[in-house]
Structure formats: structure tokens, C-alpha cells
C-alpha positions, 0 to 999 in steps of 0.5 A, a space after each residue: 500500500 502507498 501511504 502519505 503521512 502528513 506531519 512528522 511530529 511524534 505521531 506522524 514519524 512513529 506511525 510512518 516508520 512503523 507502517 513502512 516496517 510493515 512493508 508499505 511504501 510511506 512518504 512523510 510530508 512536512 512543511 519544515 524544510 529544516 526538519 525534512 533535511 535533518 530526517 534525510 540525514 538520519 537525524 531524528 528530531 525526537 527521542 524515542 527508544 528504537 526510532 532512529 534504527 527503525 527509520 534508518 532501516 526502512 529508509 535504506 530499504 526504500 520503503 520510507 522517505 521524506 519530502 516537503 512536497 505534498 502533492 506527489 505522494 498524495 496523488 499516488 496514496 491509497 491512504 493519506 494520514 493527517 498527523 499534524 498538531 492539535 495544540 490547545 487554542 490560546 484563550 479557551 482551551 479548545 483544540 486548535 484545528 487550523 493545521 488539520 483543516 489546512 492539510 485537508 485543503 491541500 490534500 483535496 487539491 492533490 487527490 487523484 483517484 480513490 483515497 482514504 483521508 484518515 485523521 490520526 491527530 487527536 481531534 474533537 468529535 465532528 472534526 471528520 465531518 468538517 474535513 469531509 466538507 472541506 475536501 468536497 468544497 475544495 475539490 468537488 471531483 475528489 473521490 475520497 472517504 474520510 475516516 478516523 484512526 486515533 493513536 494510543 501510543 505511549 511516549 517511550 514505548 511507542 514502537 511496541 505499542 504500535 506493533 502490539 496494540 491493545 486495539 486499533 480503532 477505525 471510525 468509518 462506515 464506508 466499505 471501501 475505506 474499511 477495506 483499505 485500512 484493513 489491508 494497511 493493518 493486516 500485518 498485525 493480524 499475526 499479533 492478533 491486533 484487535 481491529 475495532 470499526 465504529 462510526 467516525 464520531 464514536 472513534 473521535 470520542 474514544 480517544 478523548 474518553 480514554 485519556 480522560 479516564 487515565 488522567 482520572 486514575 492518576 489524579 485519584 491515586 494522587 489524592 489517596 496519596 495525600 490522605 495516606 500521608 495524613 493517616 500513616 498509610 502507604 499509598 503504594 500498598 493501597 494502589 496494589 491492594 485495589 489494583 489487584 481487583 481486575 475491575 480496576 487494574 494496576 496501571 496508572 495507579 502510581 502516585 506522583 507530582 501530577 500528570 503532564 505530557 502532550 496528551 492528558 492535559 490538552 485532551 482533558 481540557 478539550 473534552 471539557 470544552 466539547 461537552 460544554 459546547 453540547 450543554 453537558 458538564 463533565 464534572 469529574 473531568 473538570 475536577 481532575 484538571 483542577 486537582 492536577 494543576 493545583 498539585 503540580 504547584 503544591 510540590 514546591 511547598 512540599 520541598 520547602 517544608 522538607 527543608 524547614 519551611 523556607 527556601 530563601 537563599 537555598 540551593 535545590 537539585 532537581 533530578 528529572 525534567 521531562 514529563 516521564 522517562 524515555 522521552 525528551 518531551 517537556 510539554 506540561 511537565 510537572 517539573 515546570 511549575 515545580 521549578 517555577 515555584 522553587 524560584 518564586 520561594 527564593 531558591 537557586 535551582 540546578 537540574 539534570 535530565 538524561 535527554 531533556 535538558 536541551 528542551 528544558 532550557 527553552 522552558 526554564 532558561 533561568 536555572 543551572 543545568 548539570 551534565 551529571 546527577 552528582 554534580 547537580 547534587 553537589 553542595 545543594 540543600 535538598 534534592 528532588 526526584 521529579 522524573 523516574 529515570 532508571 539511572 536515578 534508581 541506581 545512584 550511589 546513595 553514600 556518595 549522594 549524601 556526601 555531595 549534598 550540603 544537607 542530606 534532604 531528599 524529596 522523592 516525588 516518584 517514590 523511587 527509593 525505599 524509606 528504610 534504605 534512605 534512613 540507613 544512609 541518614 537522609 531526611 527523606 520525604 516521598 509521596 503517600 508513604 509514612 515519613 518513618 520506615 516501619 520498625 
């Protein structure tokens, strides 16, 4: 199959490379000439484990290529995937669909013969209807079916998620589109990838509902963590105790500083706006957003309390800046409001992250960056673990204590065991666990 992937951001690049690895002929299109030139040189603009090798392998095999020219690949494509950004619109929280609609107009003008136009971007319910209207208006002769195929990729595990999906949701009632998309995903049949066909609007809502539900699970366990601290319970054991109930499940029950990233904050806000536009109030989702926003800022107060109630003139070492490990994504990362809060309280902040410091400098230019976690901790009055990178789990605790001016560690990801920290003489605070280890 011939596939045109419009957009070489996270979703477009991962999807395009994986489709090419299935054996399809894929052309990724982007208006950014610099990005396309870099991709042709084998330079990957995002950090995703295994993506550089996957791209290089399929470029070498002739199945994957990159261009700024949309017309030629669209003209010969069996399917055109729209994978452009849908950021929150400034001022009202709605998804900004200007890139989606601009792509639809260009696609409409370039279509030759039958093609399926697929929205891969996360879009509000009804966007497919508007994309279809734009195509008909721009080119009444275009023979196209518009479908929805939302992505469910986790940053840091995207390639495996694409190749071994929980489900593949395809929103279309057009039989020709069903066949084309069924053929595109047929290589996954060996892995028994469950193909789920729905109406287009249903597929669009599934994506938002999924992200809102997962965001709710995270926020729920974070509030239980706050209660656990007050009553002397251990939130990790609470999470395990409820997660072993298969109606609840163990995933997304890890207490921490709040959710971030490119999807959950943006999509939950957009879902609330979609509901309000249809005279529906999603009170649970609204509460999730409010609690999460407040929590991120409250983490700075947690650090302040651990250091005696004042950060004025003190140095804080921050380990981990990206919103999760195995990515360089800083979008809505909890580290941003945390660091801002620390600075507002008068602290000097030094930070380390294995891959995210270049992106972090654009968000947090006023702090010092260190290439080594021990250098970051050297002379600091407290250390805060914000992102649970694997290398932070293996730090030499004795050396770490010797580097710190005061052995205060605030662990916002529960990376360490309280009993180990007590053995090494740290003043240790975590999330939702007793301050003192059990005897």
C-alpha cells in the first residue's frame, strides 16, 4: 500500500516508520524544510527508544522517505494520514484545528483517484465531518472517504505499542475505506491486533474518553496519596491492594507530582470544552484538571517544608525534567511549575535530565543545568526526584549524601525505599508513604 503521512511530529514519524516496517511504501510530508533535511540525514528530531534504527532501516530499504512536497505522494496514496498538531487554542482551551483543516485543503487539491483521508491527530468529535466538507468544497471531483484512526501510543514505548496494540480503532462506515485500512493493518493480524470499526464520531470520542479516564486514575491515586500521608498509610500498598481487583487494574495507579505530557492535559481540557459546547458538564473531568494543576504547584511547598519551611537563599537539585522517562518531551511537565515555584520561594535551582535538558532550557532558561546527577547534587540543600529515570534508581546513595550540603531528599516518584534512605541518614520525604520506615 502507498501511504502519505502528513506531519512528522511524534505521531506522524512513529506511525510512518512503523507502517513502512510493515512493508508499505510511506512518504512523510512536512512543511519544515529544516526538519525534512535533518530526517534525510538520519537525524531524528525526537527521542524515542528504537526510532532512529527503525527509520534508518526502512529508509535504506526504500520503503520510507521524506519530502516537503505534498502533492506527489498524495496523488499516488491509497491512504493519506493527517498527523499534524492539535495544540490547545490560546484563550479557551479548545483544540486548535487550523493545521488539520489546512492539510485537508491541500490534500483535496492533490487527490487523484480513490483515497482514504484518515485523521490520526487527536481531534474533537465532528472534526471528520468538517474535513469531509472541506475536501468536497475544495475539490468537488475528489473521490475520497474520510475516516478516523486515533493513536494510543505511549511516549517511550511507542514502537511496541504500535506493533502490539491493545486495539486499533477505525471510525468509518464506508466499505471501501474499511477495506483499505484493513489491508494497511493486516500485518498485525499475526499479533492478533484487535481491529475495532465504529462510526467516525464514536472513534473521535474514544480517544478523548480514554485519556480522560487515565488522567482520572492518576489524579485519584494522587489524592489517596495525600490522605495516606495524613493517616500513616502507604499509598503504594493501597494502589496494589485495589489494583489487584481486575475491575480496576494496576496501571496508572502510581502516585506522583501530577500528570503532564502532550496528551492528558490538552485532551482533558478539550473534552471539557466539547461537552460544554453540547450543554453537558463533565464534572469529574473538570475536577481532575483542577486537582492536577493545583498539585503540580503544591510540590514546591512540599520541598520547602522538607527543608524547614523556607527556601530563601537555598540551593535545590532537581533530578528529572521531562514529563516521564524515555522521552525528551517537556510539554506540561510537572517539573515546570515545580521549578517555577522553587524560584518564586527564593531558591537557586540546578537540574539534570538524561535527554531533556536541551528542551528544558527553552522552558526554564533561568536555572543551572548539570551534565551529571552528582554534580547537580553537589553542595545543594535538598534534592528532588521529579522524573523516574532508571539511572536515578541506581545512584550511589553514600556518595549522594556526601555531595549534598544537607542530606534532604524529596522523592516525588517514590523511587527509593524509606528504610534504605534512613540507613544512609537522609531526611527523606516521598509521596503517600509514612515519613518513618516501619520498625
